[in-house]
TORKOL-4160 file (C-alpha; in steps of 0.2 Angstrom, whole numbers, padded with zeros to 4 digits, m for minus):
385
<pt num="1" X="m0117" Y="m0066" Z="m0186"/>
<pt num="2" X="m0112" Y="m0053" Z="m0173"/>
<pt num="3" X="m0117" Y="m0064" Z="m0158"/>
<pt num="4" X="m0107" Y="m0079" Z="m0166"/>
<pt num="5" X="m0092" Y="m0067" Z="m0168"/>
<pt num="6" X="m0092" Y="m0062" Z="m0150"/>
<pt num="7" X="m0092" Y="m0080" Z="m0145"/>
<pt num="8" X="m0077" Y="m0084" Z="m0155"/>
<pt num="9" X="m0067" Y="m0070" Z="m0148"/>
<pt num="10" X="m0072" Y="m0075" Z="m0130"/>
<pt num="11" X="m0066" Y="m0093" Z="m0134"/>
<pt num="12" X="m0050" Y="m0086" Z="m0141"/>
<pt num="13" X="m0047" Y="m0075" Z="m0125"/>
<pt num="14" X="m0051" Y="m0089" Z="m0113"/>
<pt num="15" X="m0039" Y="m0101" Z="m0122"/>
<pt num="16" X="m0025" Y="m0088" Z="m0119"/>
<pt num="17" X="m0028" Y="m0086" Z="m0100"/>
<pt num="18" X="m0013" Y="m0093" Z="m0090"/>
<pt num="19" X="m0014" Y="m0105" Z="m0075"/>
<pt num="20" X="m0013" Y="m0096" Z="m0058"/>
<pt num="21" X="0004" Y="m0088" Z="m0057"/>
<pt num="22" X="0014" Y="m0074" Z="m0065"/>
<pt num="23" X="0015" Y="m0071" Z="m0083"/>
<pt num="24" X="0032" Y="m0074" Z="m0092"/>
<pt num="25" X="0045" Y="m0061" Z="m0091"/>
<pt num="26" X="0041" Y="m0054" Z="m0108"/>
<pt num="27" X="0023" Y="m0051" Z="m0103"/>
<pt num="28" X="0016" Y="m0066" Z="m0113"/>
<pt num="29" X="0003" Y="m0077" Z="m0105"/>
<pt num="30" X="0007" Y="m0095" Z="m0101"/>
<pt num="31" X="m0002" Y="m0109" Z="m0110"/>
<pt num="32" X="m0019" Y="m0113" Z="m0103"/>
<pt num="33" X="m0025" Y="m0131" Z="m0100"/>
<pt num="34" X="m0040" Y="m0137" Z="m0111"/>
<pt num="35" X="m0043" Y="m0132" Z="m0130"/>
<pt num="36" X="m0058" Y="m0122" Z="m0131"/>
<pt num="37" X="m0051" Y="m0113" Z="m0146"/>
<pt num="38" X="m0051" Y="m0130" Z="m0156"/>
<pt num="39" X="m0070" Y="m0129" Z="m0157"/>
<pt num="40" X="m0068" Y="m0114" Z="m0169"/>
<pt num="41" X="m0074" Y="m0120" Z="m0186"/>
<pt num="42" X="m0067" Y="m0116" Z="m0203"/>
<pt num="43" X="m0082" Y="m0106" Z="m0207"/>
<pt num="44" X="m0081" Y="m0096" Z="m0191"/>
<pt num="45" X="m0063" Y="m0092" Z="m0194"/>
<pt num="46" X="m0067" Y="m0086" Z="m0211"/>
<pt num="47" X="m0080" Y="m0074" Z="m0204"/>
<pt num="48" X="m0067" Y="m0066" Z="m0192"/>
<pt num="49" X="m0056" Y="m0063" Z="m0208"/>
<pt num="50" X="m0070" Y="m0056" Z="m0218"/>
<pt num="51" X="m0075" Y="m0044" Z="m0205"/>
<pt num="52" X="m0057" Y="m0039" Z="m0202"/>
<pt num="53" X="m0060" Y="m0041" Z="m0183"/>
<pt num="54" X="m0044" Y="m0045" Z="m0173"/>
<pt num="55" X="m0044" Y="m0056" Z="m0158"/>
<pt num="56" X="m0044" Y="m0048" Z="m0141"/>
<pt num="57" X="m0027" Y="m0047" Z="m0132"/>
<pt num="58" X="m0025" Y="m0060" Z="m0119"/>
<pt num="59" X="m0029" Y="m0055" Z="m0102"/>
<pt num="60" X="m0013" Y="m0055" Z="m0091"/>
<pt num="61" X="m0016" Y="m0062" Z="m0073"/>
<pt num="62" X="m0006" Y="m0065" Z="m0058"/>
<pt num="63" X="m0009" Y="m0073" Z="m0040"/>
<pt num="64" X="m0005" Y="m0066" Z="m0023"/>
<pt num="65" X="0007" Y="m0063" Z="m0015"/>
<pt num="66" X="0018" Y="m0052" Z="m0026"/>
<pt num="67" X="0033" Y="m0054" Z="m0016"/>
<pt num="68" X="0044" Y="m0069" Z="m0014"/>
<pt num="69" X="0051" Y="m0064" Z="0003"/>
<pt num="70" X="0043" Y="m0057" Z="0018"/>
<pt num="71" X="0039" Y="m0039" Z="0013"/>
<pt num="72" X="0028" Y="m0031" Z="0027"/>
<pt num="73" X="0021" Y="m0013" Z="0026"/>
<pt num="74" X="0021" Y="m0012" Z="0007"/>
<pt num="75" X="0019" Y="0005" Z="m0001"/>
<pt num="76" X="0016" Y="0007" Z="m0019"/>
<pt num="77" X="0013" Y="0022" Z="m0030"/>
<pt num="78" X="0012" Y="0024" Z="m0049"/>
<pt num="79" X="0020" Y="0039" Z="m0058"/>
<pt num="80" X="0025" Y="0042" Z="m0076"/>
<pt num="81" X="0025" Y="0025" Z="m0083"/>
<pt num="82" X="0032" Y="0016" Z="m0067"/>
<pt num="83" X="0026" Y="0008" Z="m0051"/>
<pt num="84" X="0037" Y="0013" Z="m0036"/>
<pt num="85" X="0037" Y="0002" Z="m0021"/>
<pt num="86" X="0045" Y="0000" Z="m0004"/>
<pt num="87" X="0043" Y="m0012" Z="0011"/>
<pt num="88" X="0050" Y="m0015" Z="0028"/>
<pt num="89" X="0067" Y="m0024" Z="0025"/>
<pt num="90" X="0075" Y="m0019" Z="0042"/>
<pt num="91" X="0093" Y="m0014" Z="0038"/>
<pt num="92" X="0089" Y="m0002" Z="0024"/>
<pt num="93" X="0077" Y="0008" Z="0013"/>
<pt num="94" X="0076" Y="0000" Z="m0004"/>
<pt num="95" X="0066" Y="0008" Z="m0018"/>
<pt num="96" X="0059" Y="m0003" Z="m0032"/>
<pt num="97" X="0052" Y="0002" Z="m0048"/>
<pt num="98" X="0045" Y="m0008" Z="m0063"/>
<pt num="99" X="0032" Y="m0005" Z="m0077"/>
<pt num="100" X="0021" Y="m0020" Z="m0070"/>
<pt num="101" X="0016" Y="m0020" Z="m0053"/>
<pt num="102" X="0014" Y="m0039" Z="m0051"/>
<pt num="103" X="0033" Y="m0041" Z="m0054"/>
<pt num="104" X="0038" Y="m0025" Z="m0044"/>
<pt num="105" X="0046" Y="m0034" Z="m0029"/>
<pt num="106" X="0052" Y="m0049" Z="m0039"/>
<pt num="107" X="0059" Y="m0042" Z="m0056"/>
<pt num="108" X="0059" Y="m0024" Z="m0053"/>
<pt num="109" X="0076" Y="m0014" Z="m0053"/>
<pt num="110" X="0080" Y="m0006" Z="m0036"/>
<pt num="111" X="0092" Y="0005" Z="m0027"/>
<pt num="112" X="0096" Y="0006" Z="m0008"/>
<pt num="113" X="0094" Y="0024" Z="m0004"/>
<pt num="114" X="0098" Y="0024" Z="0015"/>
<pt num="115" X="0104" Y="0010" Z="0027"/>
<pt num="116" X="0110" Y="0006" Z="0044"/>
<pt num="117" X="0126" Y="0014" Z="0047"/>
<pt num="118" X="0123" Y="0030" Z="0037"/>
<pt num="119" X="0126" Y="0047" Z="0045"/>
<pt num="120" X="0111" Y="0056" Z="0053"/>
<pt num="121" X="0121" Y="0070" Z="0061"/>
<pt num="122" X="0126" Y="0074" Z="0078"/>
<pt num="123" X="0139" Y="0061" Z="0078"/>
<pt num="124" X="0126" Y="0047" Z="0076"/>
<pt num="125" X="0123" Y="0034" Z="0063"/>
<pt num="126" X="0106" Y="0025" Z="0058"/>
<pt num="127" X="0103" Y="0010" Z="0069"/>
<pt num="128" X="0092" Y="m0005" Z="0066"/>
<pt num="129" X="0074" Y="m0008" Z="0063"/>
<pt num="130" X="0071" Y="0002" Z="0048"/>
<pt num="131" X="0052" Y="0001" Z="0046"/>
<pt num="132" X="0038" Y="0006" Z="0035"/>
<pt num="133" X="0045" Y="0017" Z="0022"/>
<pt num="134" X="0034" Y="0028" Z="0011"/>
<pt num="135" X="0037" Y="0039" Z="m0004"/>
<pt num="136" X="0027" Y="0055" Z="m0008"/>
<pt num="137" X="0028" Y="0069" Z="m0020"/>
<pt num="138" X="0029" Y="0086" Z="m0012"/>
<pt num="139" X="0021" Y="0099" Z="m0023"/>
<pt num="140" X="0028" Y="0114" Z="m0014"/>
<pt num="141" X="0046" Y="0108" Z="m0017"/>
<pt num="142" X="0044" Y="0098" Z="m0033"/>
<pt num="143" X="0054" Y="0084" Z="m0025"/>
<pt num="144" X="0050" Y="0067" Z="m0018"/>
<pt num="145" X="0051" Y="0063" Z="0000"/>
<pt num="146" X="0053" Y="0046" Z="0008"/>
<pt num="147" X="0047" Y="0045" Z="0026"/>
<pt num="148" X="0053" Y="0030" Z="0037"/>
<pt num="149" X="0058" Y="0026" Z="0055"/>
<pt num="150" X="0073" Y="0017" Z="0063"/>
<pt num="151" X="0082" Y="0016" Z="0079"/>
<pt num="152" X="0095" Y="0029" Z="0081"/>
<pt num="153" X="0105" Y="0020" Z="0094"/>
<pt num="154" X="0109" Y="0002" Z="0088"/>
<pt num="155" X="0094" Y="m0009" Z="0093"/>
<pt num="156" X="0087" Y="0002" Z="0107"/>
<pt num="157" X="0069" Y="0004" Z="0103"/>
<pt num="158" X="0068" Y="0019" Z="0115"/>
<pt num="159" X="0079" Y="0028" Z="0101"/>
<pt num="160" X="0066" Y="0024" Z="0088"/>
<pt num="161" X="0063" Y="0040" Z="0077"/>
<pt num="162" X="0055" Y="0045" Z="0061"/>
<pt num="163" X="0065" Y="0053" Z="0048"/>
<pt num="164" X="0064" Y="0061" Z="0030"/>
<pt num="165" X="0074" Y="0058" Z="0014"/>
<pt num="166" X="0073" Y="0070" Z="0000"/>
<pt num="167" X="0076" Y="0066" Z="m0019"/>
<pt num="168" X="0090" Y="0076" Z="m0027"/>
<pt num="169" X="0079" Y="0080" Z="m0043"/>
<pt num="170" X="0060" Y="0078" Z="m0048"/>
<pt num="171" X="0064" Y="0060" Z="m0053"/>
<pt num="172" X="0058" Y="0048" Z="m0039"/>
<pt num="173" X="0072" Y="0036" Z="m0044"/>
<pt num="174" X="0086" Y="0049" Z="m0041"/>
<pt num="175" X="0098" Y="0049" Z="m0026"/>
<pt num="176" X="0091" Y="0054" Z="m0009"/>
<pt num="177" X="0098" Y="0065" Z="0005"/>
<pt num="178" X="0095" Y="0063" Z="0023"/>
<pt num="179" X="0085" Y="0079" Z="0029"/>
<pt num="180" X="0083" Y="0075" Z="0047"/>
<pt num="181" X="0072" Y="0068" Z="0061"/>
<pt num="182" X="0054" Y="0074" Z="0059"/>
<pt num="183" X="0052" Y="0073" Z="0078"/>
<pt num="184" X="0068" Y="0072" Z="0087"/>
<pt num="185" X="0063" Y="0069" Z="0105"/>
<pt num="186" X="0050" Y="0056" Z="0105"/>
<pt num="187" X="0047" Y="0038" Z="0099"/>
<pt num="188" X="0037" Y="0038" Z="0083"/>
<pt num="189" X="0034" Y="0026" Z="0069"/>
<pt num="190" X="0024" Y="0024" Z="0052"/>
<pt num="191" X="0023" Y="0042" Z="0047"/>
<pt num="192" X="0013" Y="0046" Z="0032"/>
<pt num="193" X="0008" Y="0063" Z="0024"/>
<pt num="194" X="m0006" Y="0071" Z="0014"/>
<pt num="195" X="m0005" Y="0087" Z="0004"/>
<pt num="196" X="m0021" Y="0096" Z="0004"/>
<pt num="197" X="m0023" Y="0107" Z="m0011"/>
<pt num="198" X="m0037" Y="0118" Z="m0004"/>
<pt num="199" X="m0028" Y="0124" Z="0011"/>
<pt num="200" X="m0010" Y="0122" Z="0005"/>
<pt num="201" X="m0006" Y="0112" Z="0021"/>
<pt num="202" X="0005" Y="0097" Z="0022"/>
<pt num="203" X="m0003" Y="0086" Z="0035"/>
<pt num="204" X="0005" Y="0071" Z="0043"/>
<pt num="205" X="m0001" Y="0056" Z="0053"/>
<pt num="206" X="0009" Y="0043" Z="0063"/>
<pt num="207" X="0009" Y="0031" Z="0077"/>
<pt num="208" X="0013" Y="0037" Z="0095"/>
<pt num="209" X="0016" Y="0027" Z="0110"/>
<pt num="210" X="0007" Y="0033" Z="0126"/>
<pt num="211" X="m0003" Y="0027" Z="0141"/>
<pt num="212" X="m0018" Y="0023" Z="0129"/>
<pt num="213" X="m0007" Y="0011" Z="0119"/>
<pt num="214" X="m0002" Y="0014" Z="0101"/>
<pt num="215" X="m0012" Y="0029" Z="0095"/>
<pt num="216" X="m0013" Y="0038" Z="0078"/>
<pt num="217" X="m0008" Y="0056" Z="0080"/>
<pt num="218" X="m0012" Y="0070" Z="0067"/>
<pt num="219" X="m0002" Y="0085" Z="0065"/>
<pt num="220" X="0004" Y="0097" Z="0051"/>
<pt num="221" X="0022" Y="0099" Z="0044"/>
<pt num="222" X="0031" Y="0115" Z="0046"/>
<pt num="223" X="0042" Y="0109" Z="0031"/>
<pt num="224" X="0042" Y="0092" Z="0023"/>
<pt num="225" X="0055" Y="0088" Z="0035"/>
<pt num="226" X="0048" Y="0093" Z="0052"/>
<pt num="227" X="0032" Y="0089" Z="0061"/>
<pt num="228" X="0022" Y="0104" Z="0069"/>
<pt num="229" X="0020" Y="0107" Z="0088"/>
<pt num="230" X="0001" Y="0104" Z="0088"/>
<pt num="231" X="m0002" Y="0085" Z="0088"/>
<pt num="232" X="m0019" Y="0077" Z="0092"/>
<pt num="233" X="m0024" Y="0059" Z="0094"/>
<pt num="234" X="m0038" Y="0055" Z="0082"/>
<pt num="235" X="m0039" Y="0036" Z="0086"/>
<pt num="236" X="m0034" Y="0026" Z="0100"/>
<pt num="237" X="m0038" Y="0007" Z="0103"/>
<pt num="238" X="m0055" Y="0006" Z="0110"/>
<pt num="239" X="m0064" Y="m0009" Z="0102"/>
<pt num="240" X="m0060" Y="m0028" Z="0105"/>
<pt num="241" X="m0054" Y="m0029" Z="0087"/>
<pt num="242" X="m0041" Y="m0016" Z="0090"/>
<pt num="243" X="m0034" Y="m0025" Z="0106"/>
<pt num="244" X="m0029" Y="m0042" Z="0101"/>
<pt num="245" X="m0012" Y="m0048" Z="0102"/>
<pt num="246" X="m0005" Y="m0065" Z="0107"/>
<pt num="247" X="m0022" Y="m0072" Z="0107"/>
<pt num="248" X="m0040" Y="m0066" Z="0104"/>
<pt num="249" X="m0042" Y="m0059" Z="0121"/>
<pt num="250" X="m0025" Y="m0052" Z="0124"/>
<pt num="251" X="m0024" Y="m0033" Z="0126"/>
<pt num="252" X="m0013" Y="m0028" Z="0111"/>
<pt num="253" X="m0020" Y="m0010" Z="0111"/>
<pt num="254" X="m0013" Y="m0006" Z="0094"/>
<pt num="255" X="m0018" Y="0008" Z="0081"/>
<pt num="256" X="m0004" Y="0010" Z="0068"/>
<pt num="257" X="0001" Y="0011" Z="0050"/>
<pt num="258" X="m0010" Y="0026" Z="0045"/>
<pt num="259" X="m0013" Y="0030" Z="0026"/>
<pt num="260" X="m0024" Y="0044" Z="0018"/>
<pt num="261" X="m0036" Y="0040" Z="0004"/>
<pt num="262" X="m0045" Y="0054" Z="m0005"/>
<pt num="263" X="m0059" Y="0052" Z="m0018"/>
<pt num="264" X="m0072" Y="0064" Z="m0025"/>
<pt num="265" X="m0068" Y="0077" Z="m0011"/>
<pt num="266" X="m0070" Y="0065" Z="0003"/>
<pt num="267" X="m0055" Y="0061" Z="0014"/>
<pt num="268" X="m0052" Y="0044" Z="0023"/>
<pt num="269" X="m0039" Y="0038" Z="0035"/>
<pt num="270" X="m0036" Y="0019" Z="0035"/>
<pt num="271" X="m0026" Y="0012" Z="0049"/>
<pt num="272" X="m0020" Y="m0005" Z="0056"/>
<pt num="273" X="m0026" Y="m0012" Z="0072"/>
<pt num="274" X="m0021" Y="m0026" Z="0084"/>
<pt num="275" X="m0004" Y="m0035" Z="0085"/>
<pt num="276" X="0005" Y="m0035" Z="0068"/>
<pt num="277" X="0012" Y="m0052" Z="0073"/>
<pt num="278" X="m0005" Y="m0060" Z="0075"/>
<pt num="279" X="m0019" Y="m0067" Z="0064"/>
<pt num="280" X="m0030" Y="m0053" Z="0070"/>
<pt num="281" X="m0021" Y="m0039" Z="0062"/>
<pt num="282" X="m0034" Y="m0029" Z="0052"/>
<pt num="283" X="m0039" Y="m0012" Z="0045"/>
<pt num="284" X="m0050" Y="0001" Z="0053"/>
<pt num="285" X="m0056" Y="0018" Z="0045"/>
<pt num="286" X="m0060" Y="0036" Z="0049"/>
<pt num="287" X="m0068" Y="0049" Z="0038"/>
<pt num="288" X="m0066" Y="0067" Z="0039"/>
<pt num="289" X="m0082" Y="0077" Z="0042"/>
<pt num="290" X="m0076" Y="0094" Z="0044"/>
<pt num="291" X="m0083" Y="0109" Z="0035"/>
<pt num="292" X="m0066" Y="0113" Z="0027"/>
<pt num="293" X="m0048" Y="0108" Z="0028"/>
<pt num="294" X="m0041" Y="0122" Z="0037"/>
<pt num="295" X="m0029" Y="0118" Z="0050"/>
<pt num="296" X="m0041" Y="0121" Z="0065"/>
<pt num="297" X="m0054" Y="0110" Z="0058"/>
<pt num="298" X="m0043" Y="0096" Z="0051"/>
<pt num="299" X="m0034" Y="0094" Z="0068"/>
<pt num="300" X="m0051" Y="0093" Z="0077"/>
<pt num="301" X="m0053" Y="0075" Z="0083"/>
<pt num="302" X="m0072" Y="0078" Z="0083"/>
<pt num="303" X="m0072" Y="0080" Z="0064"/>
<pt num="304" X="m0066" Y="0062" Z="0062"/>
<pt num="305" X="m0078" Y="0048" Z="0062"/>
<pt num="306" X="m0072" Y="0031" Z="0066"/>
<pt num="307" X="m0078" Y="0014" Z="0060"/>
<pt num="308" X="m0085" Y="0003" Z="0074"/>
<pt num="309" X="m0080" Y="m0013" Z="0065"/>
<pt num="310" X="m0065" Y="m0018" Z="0054"/>
<pt num="311" X="m0066" Y="m0014" Z="0036"/>
<pt num="312" X="m0053" Y="m0027" Z="0030"/>
<pt num="313" X="m0048" Y="m0043" Z="0040"/>
<pt num="314" X="m0042" Y="m0061" Z="0038"/>
<pt num="315" X="m0052" Y="m0072" Z="0026"/>
<pt num="316" X="m0049" Y="m0085" Z="0013"/>
<pt num="317" X="m0034" Y="m0092" Z="0022"/>
<pt num="318" X="m0025" Y="m0075" Z="0021"/>
<pt num="319" X="m0021" Y="m0070" Z="0039"/>
<pt num="320" X="m0016" Y="m0054" Z="0048"/>
<pt num="321" X="m0020" Y="m0042" Z="0034"/>
<pt num="322" X="m0015" Y="m0024" Z="0036"/>
<pt num="323" X="m0003" Y="m0009" Z="0035"/>
<pt num="324" X="m0009" Y="m0004" Z="0018"/>
<pt num="325" X="m0007" Y="0009" Z="0004"/>
<pt num="326" X="m0017" Y="0014" Z="m0011"/>
<pt num="327" X="m0012" Y="0016" Z="m0029"/>
<pt num="328" X="m0020" Y="0020" Z="m0046"/>
<pt num="329" X="m0020" Y="0009" Z="m0061"/>
<pt num="330" X="m0010" Y="0017" Z="m0076"/>
<pt num="331" X="m0025" Y="0023" Z="m0084"/>
<pt num="332" X="m0032" Y="0031" Z="m0068"/>
<pt num="333" X="m0049" Y="0021" Z="m0069"/>
<pt num="334" X="m0045" Y="0009" Z="m0054"/>
<pt num="335" X="m0040" Y="0010" Z="m0036"/>
<pt num="336" X="m0029" Y="m0004" Z="m0029"/>
<pt num="337" X="m0024" Y="m0008" Z="m0011"/>
<pt num="338" X="m0007" Y="m0015" Z="m0006"/>
<pt num="339" X="m0006" Y="m0024" Z="0011"/>
<pt num="340" X="0003" Y="m0038" Z="0019"/>
<pt num="341" X="m0004" Y="m0055" Z="0024"/>
<pt num="342" X="0001" Y="m0072" Z="0031"/>
<pt num="343" X="m0002" Y="m0089" Z="0024"/>
<pt num="344" X="m0004" Y="m0097" Z="0041"/>
<pt num="345" X="m0011" Y="m0089" Z="0057"/>
<pt num="346" X="0005" Y="m0091" Z="0066"/>
<pt num="347" X="0017" Y="m0086" Z="0053"/>
<pt num="348" X="0023" Y="m0071" Z="0063"/>
<pt num="349" X="0032" Y="m0056" Z="0058"/>
<pt num="350" X="0044" Y="m0065" Z="0046"/>
<pt num="351" X="0030" Y="m0072" Z="0036"/>
<pt num="352" X="0021" Y="m0056" Z="0030"/>
<pt num="353" X="0021" Y="m0055" Z="0011"/>
<pt num="354" X="0015" Y="m0041" Z="0000"/>
<pt num="355" X="m0003" Y="m0043" Z="m0008"/>
<pt num="356" X="m0012" Y="m0032" Z="m0020"/>
<pt num="357" X="m0030" Y="m0031" Z="m0026"/>
<pt num="358" X="m0043" Y="m0019" Z="m0034"/>
<pt num="359" X="m0055" Y="m0010" Z="m0022"/>
<pt num="360" X="m0072" Y="m0003" Z="m0026"/>
<pt num="361" X="m0083" Y="0011" Z="m0019"/>
<pt num="362" X="m0101" Y="0012" Z="m0015"/>
<pt num="363" X="m0113" Y="0024" Z="m0023"/>
<pt num="364" X="m0109" Y="0038" Z="m0011"/>
<pt num="365" X="m0090" Y="0035" Z="m0013"/>
<pt num="366" X="m0086" Y="0025" Z="0003"/>
<pt num="367" X="m0072" Y="0013" Z="0000"/>
<pt num="368" X="m0077" Y="m0005" Z="m0001"/>
<pt num="369" X="m0062" Y="m0015" Z="0003"/>
<pt num="370" X="m0070" Y="m0032" Z="0002"/>
<pt num="371" X="m0059" Y="m0046" Z="0009"/>
<pt num="372" X="m0042" Y="m0053" Z="0005"/>
<pt num="373" X="m0043" Y="m0064" Z="m0011"/>
<pt num="374" X="m0038" Y="m0082" Z="m0010"/>
<pt num="375" X="m0020" Y="m0085" Z="m0016"/>
<pt num="376" X="m0026" Y="m0097" Z="m0029"/>
<pt num="377" X="m0037" Y="m0083" Z="m0037"/>
<pt num="378" X="m0031" Y="m0076" Z="m0054"/>
<pt num="379" X="m0031" Y="m0057" Z="m0054"/>
<pt num="380" X="m0032" Y="m0047" Z="m0070"/>
<pt num="381" X="m0017" Y="m0034" Z="m0070"/>
<pt num="382" X="m0022" Y="m0016" Z="m0067"/>
<pt num="383" X="m0031" Y="m0007" Z="m0081"/>
<pt num="384" X="m0019" Y="0001" Z="m0094"/>
<pt num="385" X="m0004" Y="m0009" Z="m0089"/>
């Protein structure tokens, strides 16, 4: 009886699964092809009634990508019933929020919290190329900070600077105030931060341009708005897979887009390698091996161990995957990655759409990112959603 009942419930669930694509706006699943539920007999239906078992809720699914426009460098976080998201949109910092992540960039509400032309002090206004915004809760202030970068003089890349915006309240969807350039005298992009509870330090990683190419720098924050004076390179392009640009052999020399991931006391730093415009864009990873997270040890490059191979790269006709972020499912049981990818090898910077998928960890807690899922694959929404 119990085995038969399970079979009936499974049939009903499969019948409710949608074809590849997003669910309806009200969250209901689209009708599926085929009629497996029609094989349920009158007797079997009566058994469900008699045991007072209710059919399982239909499993909502979606397919990648989750953006309908180019949305490179996607950053997603979950907080208090909402997903919040940002991406590179060039003239402004746009903050999205929605209760479902698969619709975050297509149906979510949004507000533009900063844009080209806004005052940045010193008689200057924000220029063009607003890139890679991220949003982080800062425990020491009880506010949210958005970190991004942009030219501070029109289109002049030499004026590219990182900056910080701060929420007016503890609500991440409140208004934001420009707090200043986090480094005022040097080109920098792709800033991220990591608050370490053990040491009470707010650490930061970002991309610096120097004679070794684009490198990942690690430092501390003297405040949520200013990078400290001690800055060390923790990874520079050295392997072939970190140097591809226009073609597989071109010396791109790129390490950028750092993001921290902490799990069970272990700290990882993921980063993007090779040219972001190319099909060879991919992810590398470092792990912190220091004995504690004091500033002296955390900023020691020898305490960071780098992967010798990419940990995430093009597959299943999804190309140029990189510049990722991580977020938790609403019930906290799953870790997901957000990244951008291209549908063709030569799509270029205008063809980078936002993708998401669940990741796993091996027995010792090392992240297992797997490979990009095909665009045709149905993906169950995050647990608890």
